[in-house]
N, CA, C and O atoms as a Maestro MAE file, in Angstrom:
{
 s_m_m2io_version
 :::
 2.0.0
}

f_m_ct {
 s_m_title
 :::
 protein
 m_atom[196] {
  # First column is atom index #
  i_m_mmod_type
  r_m_x_coord
  r_m_y_coord
  r_m_z_coord
  i_m_residue_number
  s_m_chain_name
  s_m_pdb_residue_name
  s_m_pdb_atom_name
  i_m_atomic_number
  :::
  1 25 -19.324 18.681 4.534 1 A "MET " " N  " 7
  2 3 -18.831 17.444 5.101 1 A "MET " " CA " 6
  3 2 -18.800 17.590 6.614 1 A "MET " " C  " 6
  4 15 -18.250 18.562 7.131 1 A "MET " " O  " 8
  5 25 -19.367 16.659 7.310 2 A "ALA " " N  " 7
  6 3 -19.434 16.715 8.764 2 A "ALA " " CA " 6
  7 2 -18.111 16.274 9.376 2 A "ALA " " C  " 6
  8 15 -17.436 15.380 8.866 2 A "ALA " " O  " 8
  9 25 -17.764 16.914 10.468 3 A "GLU " " N  " 7
  10 3 -16.540 16.517 11.162 3 A "GLU " " CA " 6
  11 2 -16.798 15.277 11.988 3 A "GLU " " C  " 6
  12 15 -17.844 15.144 12.623 3 A "GLU " " O  " 8
  13 25 -15.840 14.371 11.974 4 A "THR " " N  " 7
  14 3 -15.989 13.125 12.708 4 A "THR " " CA " 6
  15 2 -15.184 13.132 13.993 4 A "THR " " C  " 6
  16 15 -15.305 12.221 14.812 4 A "THR " " O  " 8
  17 25 -14.367 14.153 14.172 5 A "GLY " " N  " 7
  18 3 -13.524 14.195 15.353 5 A "GLY " " CA " 6
  19 2 -12.199 13.485 15.150 5 A "GLY " " C  " 6
  20 15 -11.318 13.565 16.005 5 A "GLY " " O  " 8
  21 25 -12.044 12.792 14.030 6 A "ALA " " N  " 7
  22 3 -10.798 12.084 13.731 6 A "ALA " " CA " 6
  23 2 -9.746 13.085 13.277 6 A "ALA " " C  " 6
  24 15 -10.059 14.135 12.716 6 A "ALA " " O  " 8
  25 25 -8.520 12.738 13.528 7 A "VAL " " N  " 7
  26 3 -7.421 13.585 13.088 7 A "VAL " " CA " 6
  27 2 -7.304 13.464 11.578 7 A "VAL " " C  " 6
  28 15 -7.155 12.359 11.057 7 A "VAL " " O  " 8
  29 25 -7.371 14.594 10.864 8 A "PRO " " N  " 7
  30 3 -7.273 14.505 9.410 8 A "PRO " " CA " 6
  31 2 -5.858 14.147 8.970 8 A "PRO " " C  " 6
  32 15 -4.884 14.693 9.491 8 A "PRO " " O  " 8
  33 25 -5.747 13.245 8.025 9 A "PHE " " N  " 7
  34 3 -4.454 12.857 7.475 9 A "PHE " " CA " 6
  35 2 -4.304 13.505 6.109 9 A "PHE " " C  " 6
  36 15 -5.273 13.624 5.360 9 A "PHE " " O  " 8
  37 25 -3.109 13.916 5.794 10 A "ASP " " N  " 7
  38 3 -2.898 14.348 4.425 10 A "ASP " " CA " 6
  39 2 -2.665 13.118 3.555 10 A "ASP " " C  " 6
  40 15 -2.571 12.001 4.063 10 A "ASP " " O  " 8
  41 25 -2.573 13.322 2.269 11 A "ARG " " N  " 7
  42 3 -2.483 12.205 1.334 11 A "ARG " " CA " 6
  43 2 -1.256 11.334 1.588 11 A "ARG " " C  " 6
  44 15 -1.338 10.107 1.532 11 A "ARG " " O  " 8
  45 25 -0.132 11.966 1.863 12 A "GLU " " N  " 7
  46 3 1.100 11.207 2.093 12 A "GLU " " CA " 6
  47 2 0.992 10.337 3.343 12 A "GLU " " C  " 6
  48 15 1.448 9.194 3.342 12 A "GLU " " O  " 8
  49 25 0.400 10.863 4.394 13 A "GLU " " N  " 7
  50 3 0.232 10.081 5.630 13 A "GLU " " CA " 6
  51 2 -0.708 8.901 5.400 13 A "GLU " " C  " 6
  52 15 -0.473 7.809 5.918 13 A "GLU " " O  " 8
  53 25 -1.769 9.115 4.626 14 A "ARG " " N  " 7
  54 3 -2.701 8.014 4.330 14 A "ARG " " CA " 6
  55 2 -2.010 6.925 3.537 14 A "ARG " " C  " 6
  56 15 -2.169 5.740 3.831 14 A "ARG " " O  " 8
  57 25 -1.235 7.323 2.520 15 A "LEU " " N  " 7
  58 3 -0.532 6.334 1.714 15 A "LEU " " CA " 6
  59 2 0.463 5.558 2.560 15 A "LEU " " C  " 6
  60 15 0.566 4.337 2.435 15 A "LEU " " O  " 8
  61 25 1.195 6.254 3.418 16 A "THR " " N  " 7
  62 3 2.153 5.596 4.298 16 A "THR " " CA " 6
  63 2 1.447 4.586 5.201 16 A "THR " " C  " 6
  64 15 1.950 3.482 5.410 16 A "THR " " O  " 8
  65 25 0.304 4.955 5.726 17 A "ALA " " N  " 7
  66 3 -0.458 4.042 6.583 17 A "ALA " " CA " 6
  67 2 -0.934 2.821 5.789 17 A "ALA " " C  " 6
  68 15 -0.879 1.698 6.291 17 A "ALA " " O  " 8
  69 25 -1.397 3.032 4.563 18 A "TRP " " N  " 7
  70 3 -1.856 1.908 3.726 18 A "TRP " " CA " 6
  71 2 -0.719 0.961 3.413 18 A "TRP " " C  " 6
  72 15 -0.884 -0.258 3.459 18 A "TRP " " O  " 8
  73 25 0.452 1.532 3.089 19 A "VAL " " N  " 7
  74 3 1.605 0.687 2.755 19 A "VAL " " CA " 6
  75 2 2.021 -0.121 3.974 19 A "VAL " " C  " 6
  76 15 2.325 -1.308 3.853 19 A "VAL " " O  " 8
  77 25 2.038 0.505 5.151 20 A "ARG " " N  " 7
  78 3 2.389 -0.233 6.375 20 A "ARG " " CA " 6
  79 2 1.398 -1.348 6.653 20 A "ARG " " C  " 6
  80 15 1.787 -2.443 7.062 20 A "ARG " " O  " 8
  81 25 0.133 -1.078 6.436 21 A "THR " " N  " 7
  82 3 -0.913 -2.044 6.750 21 A "THR " " CA " 6
  83 2 -1.008 -3.165 5.718 21 A "THR " " C  " 6
  84 15 -1.146 -4.334 6.079 21 A "THR " " O  " 8
  85 25 -0.935 -2.813 4.442 22 A "HIS " " N  " 7
  86 3 -1.230 -3.780 3.388 22 A "HIS " " CA " 6
  87 2 -0.038 -4.146 2.513 22 A "HIS " " C  " 6
  88 15 -0.153 -5.043 1.678 22 A "HIS " " O  " 8
  89 25 1.087 -3.488 2.675 23 A "GLY " " N  " 7
  90 3 2.231 -3.690 1.791 23 A "GLY " " CA " 6
  91 2 2.783 -5.100 1.790 23 A "GLY " " C  " 6
  92 15 3.006 -5.677 0.726 23 A "GLY " " O  " 8
  93 25 3.007 -5.658 2.957 24 A "GLU " " N  " 7
  94 3 3.615 -6.990 3.040 24 A "GLU " " CA " 6
  95 2 2.732 -8.076 2.420 24 A "GLU " " C  " 6
  96 15 3.240 -8.882 1.641 24 A "GLU " " O  " 8
  97 25 1.437 -8.131 2.731 25 A "PRO " " N  " 7
  98 3 0.602 -9.162 2.092 25 A "PRO " " CA " 6
  99 2 0.508 -8.981 0.574 25 A "PRO " " C  " 6
  100 15 0.472 -9.965 -0.165 25 A "PRO " " O  " 8
  101 25 0.467 -7.743 0.112 26 A "ILE " " N  " 7
  102 3 0.413 -7.498 -1.329 26 A "ILE " " CA " 6
  103 2 1.718 -7.930 -1.976 26 A "ILE " " C  " 6
  104 15 1.706 -8.550 -3.040 26 A "ILE " " O  " 8
  105 25 2.845 -7.609 -1.347 27 A "LEU " " N  " 7
  106 3 4.146 -8.010 -1.884 27 A "LEU " " CA " 6
  107 2 4.243 -9.535 -1.964 27 A "LEU " " C  " 6
  108 15 4.707 -10.074 -2.969 27 A "LEU " " O  " 8
  109 25 3.814 -10.224 -0.921 28 A "ARG " " N  " 7
  110 3 3.856 -11.694 -0.931 28 A "ARG " " CA " 6
  111 2 2.996 -12.268 -2.049 28 A "ARG " " C  " 6
  112 15 3.407 -13.199 -2.741 28 A "ARG " " O  " 8
  113 25 1.814 -11.715 -2.219 29 A "THR " " N  " 7
  114 3 0.915 -12.192 -3.277 29 A "THR " " CA " 6
  115 2 1.533 -11.962 -4.656 29 A "THR " " C  " 6
  116 15 1.489 -12.841 -5.517 29 A "THR " " O  " 8
  117 25 2.102 -10.791 -4.856 30 A "CYS " " N  " 7
  118 3 2.755 -10.497 -6.133 30 A "CYS " " CA " 6
  119 2 3.914 -11.446 -6.377 30 A "CYS " " C  " 6
  120 15 4.115 -11.907 -7.501 30 A "CYS " " O  " 8
  121 25 4.676 -11.743 -5.333 31 A "PHE " " N  " 7
  122 3 5.817 -12.642 -5.494 31 A "PHE " " CA " 6
  123 2 5.366 -14.051 -5.870 31 A "PHE " " C  " 6
  124 15 6.006 -14.707 -6.692 31 A "PHE " " O  " 8
  125 25 4.270 -14.519 -5.274 32 A "VAL " " N  " 7
  126 3 3.754 -15.857 -5.599 32 A "VAL " " CA " 6
  127 2 3.417 -15.946 -7.090 32 A "VAL " " C  " 6
  128 15 3.675 -16.968 -7.726 32 A "VAL " " O  " 8
  129 25 2.848 -14.888 -7.640 33 A "TYR " " N  " 7
  130 3 2.489 -14.895 -9.056 33 A "TYR " " CA " 6
  131 2 3.697 -14.695 -9.967 33 A "TYR " " C  " 6
  132 15 3.787 -15.323 -11.021 33 A "TYR " " O  " 8
  133 25 4.631 -13.819 -9.567 34 A "LEU " " N  " 7
  134 3 5.710 -13.418 -10.470 34 A "LEU " " CA " 6
  135 2 7.026 -14.161 -10.250 34 A "LEU " " C  " 6
  136 15 7.844 -14.254 -11.166 34 A "LEU " " O  " 8
  137 25 7.236 -14.688 -9.045 35 A "LEU " " N  " 7
  138 3 8.459 -15.425 -8.698 35 A "LEU " " CA " 6
  139 2 9.743 -14.622 -8.919 35 A "LEU " " C  " 6
  140 15 10.797 -15.189 -9.205 35 A "LEU " " O  " 8
  141 25 9.641 -13.312 -8.785 36 A "ASP " " N  " 7
  142 3 10.792 -12.427 -8.923 36 A "ASP " " CA " 6
  143 2 10.570 -11.236 -7.989 36 A "ASP " " C  " 6
  144 15 9.576 -10.520 -8.105 36 A "ASP " " O  " 8
  145 25 11.507 -11.036 -7.065 37 A "ARG " " N  " 7
  146 3 11.321 -9.998 -6.040 37 A "ARG " " CA " 6
  147 2 11.206 -8.595 -6.652 37 A "ARG " " C  " 6
  148 15 10.342 -7.816 -6.251 37 A "ARG " " O  " 8
  149 25 12.058 -8.277 -7.604 38 A "ALA " " N  " 7
  150 3 12.034 -6.941 -8.207 38 A "ALA " " CA " 6
  151 2 10.708 -6.685 -8.923 38 A "ALA " " C  " 6
  152 15 10.126 -5.608 -8.793 38 A "ALA " " O  " 8
  153 25 10.236 -7.672 -9.676 39 A "GLN " " N  " 7
  154 3 8.957 -7.519 -10.362 39 A "GLN " " CA " 6
  155 2 7.804 -7.433 -9.362 39 A "GLN " " C  " 6
  156 15 6.847 -6.690 -9.576 39 A "GLN " " O  " 8
  157 25 7.898 -8.191 -8.277 40 A "ALA " " N  " 7
  158 3 6.863 -8.148 -7.244 40 A "ALA " " CA " 6
  159 2 6.815 -6.770 -6.582 40 A "ALA " " C  " 6
  160 15 5.736 -6.243 -6.316 40 A "ALA " " O  " 8
  161 25 7.990 -6.191 -6.319 41 A "GLU " " N  " 7
  162 3 8.033 -4.847 -5.728 41 A "GLU " " CA " 6
  163 2 7.427 -3.823 -6.691 41 A "GLU " " C  " 6
  164 15 6.696 -2.929 -6.266 41 A "GLU " " O  " 8
  165 25 7.729 -3.952 -7.985 42 A "ASP " " N  " 7
  166 3 7.139 -3.045 -8.975 42 A "ASP " " CA " 6
  167 2 5.618 -3.198 -9.031 42 A "ASP " " C  " 6
  168 15 4.889 -2.209 -9.115 42 A "ASP " " O  " 8
  169 25 5.152 -4.433 -8.983 43 A "ALA " " N  " 7
  170 3 3.708 -4.689 -9.022 43 A "ALA " " CA " 6
  171 2 3.035 -4.129 -7.764 43 A "ALA " " C  " 6
  172 15 1.930 -3.593 -7.842 43 A "ALA " " O  " 8
  173 25 3.693 -4.251 -6.613 44 A "MET " " N  " 7
  174 3 3.133 -3.699 -5.391 44 A "MET " " CA " 6
  175 2 3.024 -2.176 -5.497 44 A "MET " " C  " 6
  176 15 2.014 -1.595 -5.100 44 A "MET " " O  " 8
  177 25 4.048 -1.541 -6.023 45 A "GLN " " N  " 7
  178 3 4.006 -0.091 -6.192 45 A "GLN " " CA " 6
  179 2 2.875 0.297 -7.134 45 A "GLN " " C  " 6
  180 15 2.154 1.261 -6.877 45 A "GLN " " O  " 8
  181 25 2.718 -0.444 -8.215 46 A "ASP " " N  " 7
  182 3 1.631 -0.168 -9.146 46 A "ASP " " CA " 6
  183 2 0.280 -0.311 -8.476 46 A "ASP " " C  " 6
  184 15 -0.649 0.437 -8.781 46 A "ASP " " O  " 8
  185 25 0.164 -1.259 -7.570 47 A "THR " " N  " 7
  186 3 -1.090 -1.448 -6.838 47 A "THR " " CA " 6
  187 2 -1.463 -0.201 -6.059 47 A "THR " " C  " 6
  188 15 -2.630 0.190 -6.044 47 A "THR " " O  " 8
  189 25 -0.498 0.426 -5.414 48 A "PHE " " N  " 7
  190 3 -0.787 1.604 -4.613 48 A "PHE " " CA " 6
  191 2 -0.962 2.856 -5.459 48 A "PHE " " C  " 6
  192 15 -1.576 3.824 -5.008 48 A "PHE " " O  " 8
  193 25 -0.433 2.852 -6.676 49 A "LEU " " N  " 7
  194 3 -0.646 3.995 -7.560 49 A "LEU " " CA " 6
  195 2 -2.058 4.007 -8.076 49 A "LEU " " C  " 6
  196 15 -2.428 4.899 -8.839 49 A "LEU " " O  " 8
  :::
 }
 m_bond[195] {
  # First column is bond index #
  i_m_from
  i_m_to
  i_m_order
  :::
  1 1 2 1
  2 2 3 1
  3 3 4 2
  4 3 5 1
  5 5 6 1
  6 6 7 1
  7 7 8 2
  8 7 9 1
  9 9 10 1
  10 10 11 1
  11 11 12 2
  12 11 13 1
  13 13 14 1
  14 14 15 1
  15 15 16 2
  16 15 17 1
  17 17 18 1
  18 18 19 1
  19 19 20 2
  20 19 21 1
  21 21 22 1
  22 22 23 1
  23 23 24 2
  24 23 25 1
  25 25 26 1
  26 26 27 1
  27 27 28 2
  28 27 29 1
  29 29 30 1
  30 30 31 1
  31 31 32 2
  32 31 33 1
  33 33 34 1
  34 34 35 1
  35 35 36 2
  36 35 37 1
  37 37 38 1
  38 38 39 1
  39 39 40 2
  40 39 41 1
  41 41 42 1
  42 42 43 1
  43 43 44 2
  44 43 45 1
  45 45 46 1
  46 46 47 1
  47 47 48 2
  48 47 49 1
  49 49 50 1
  50 50 51 1
  51 51 52 2
  52 51 53 1
  53 53 54 1
  54 54 55 1
  55 55 56 2
  56 55 57 1
  57 57 58 1
  58 58 59 1
  59 59 60 2
  60 59 61 1
  61 61 62 1
  62 62 63 1
  63 63 64 2
  64 63 65 1
  65 65 66 1
  66 66 67 1
  67 67 68 2
  68 67 69 1
  69 69 70 1
  70 70 71 1
  71 71 72 2
  72 71 73 1
  73 73 74 1
  74 74 75 1
  75 75 76 2
  76 75 77 1
  77 77 78 1
  78 78 79 1
  79 79 80 2
  80 79 81 1
  81 81 82 1
  82 82 83 1
  83 83 84 2
  84 83 85 1
  85 85 86 1
  86 86 87 1
  87 87 88 2
  88 87 89 1
  89 89 90 1
  90 90 91 1
  91 91 92 2
  92 91 93 1
  93 93 94 1
  94 94 95 1
  95 95 96 2
  96 95 97 1
  97 97 98 1
  98 98 99 1
  99 99 100 2
  100 99 101 1
  101 101 102 1
  102 102 103 1
  103 103 104 2
  104 103 105 1
  105 105 106 1
  106 106 107 1
  107 107 108 2
  108 107 109 1
  109 109 110 1
  110 110 111 1
  111 111 112 2
  112 111 113 1
  113 113 114 1
  114 114 115 1
  115 115 116 2
  116 115 117 1
  117 117 118 1
  118 118 119 1
  119 119 120 2
  120 119 121 1
  121 121 122 1
  122 122 123 1
  123 123 124 2
  124 123 125 1
  125 125 126 1
  126 126 127 1
  127 127 128 2
  128 127 129 1
  129 129 130 1
  130 130 131 1
  131 131 132 2
  132 131 133 1
  133 133 134 1
  134 134 135 1
  135 135 136 2
  136 135 137 1
  137 137 138 1
  138 138 139 1
  139 139 140 2
  140 139 141 1
  141 141 142 1
  142 142 143 1
  143 143 144 2
  144 143 145 1
  145 145 146 1
  146 146 147 1
  147 147 148 2
  148 147 149 1
  149 149 150 1
  150 150 151 1
  151 151 152 2
  152 151 153 1
  153 153 154 1
  154 154 155 1
  155 155 156 2
  156 155 157 1
  157 157 158 1
  158 158 159 1
  159 159 160 2
  160 159 161 1
  161 161 162 1
  162 162 163 1
  163 163 164 2
  164 163 165 1
  165 165 166 1
  166 166 167 1
  167 167 168 2
  168 167 169 1
  169 169 170 1
  170 170 171 1
  171 171 172 2
  172 171 173 1
  173 173 174 1
  174 174 175 1
  175 175 176 2
  176 175 177 1
  177 177 178 1
  178 178 179 1
  179 179 180 2
  180 179 181 1
  181 181 182 1
  182 182 183 1
  183 183 184 2
  184 183 185 1
  185 185 186 1
  186 186 187 1
  187 187 188 2
  188 187 189 1
  189 189 190 1
  190 190 191 1
  191 191 192 2
  192 191 193 1
  193 193 194 1
  194 194 195 1
  195 195 196 2
  :::
 }
}
């Protein structure tokens, strides 16, 4: 694998970055479908798993 010069992230850092970037829109979308905040949060977590 060739080096790109980018700082390597471990898995936890990548997941944290994804949640920060995409978490809110995914949560909103889940809430629109489910109309329940707790279920929407569970669905968002399942999305990232």
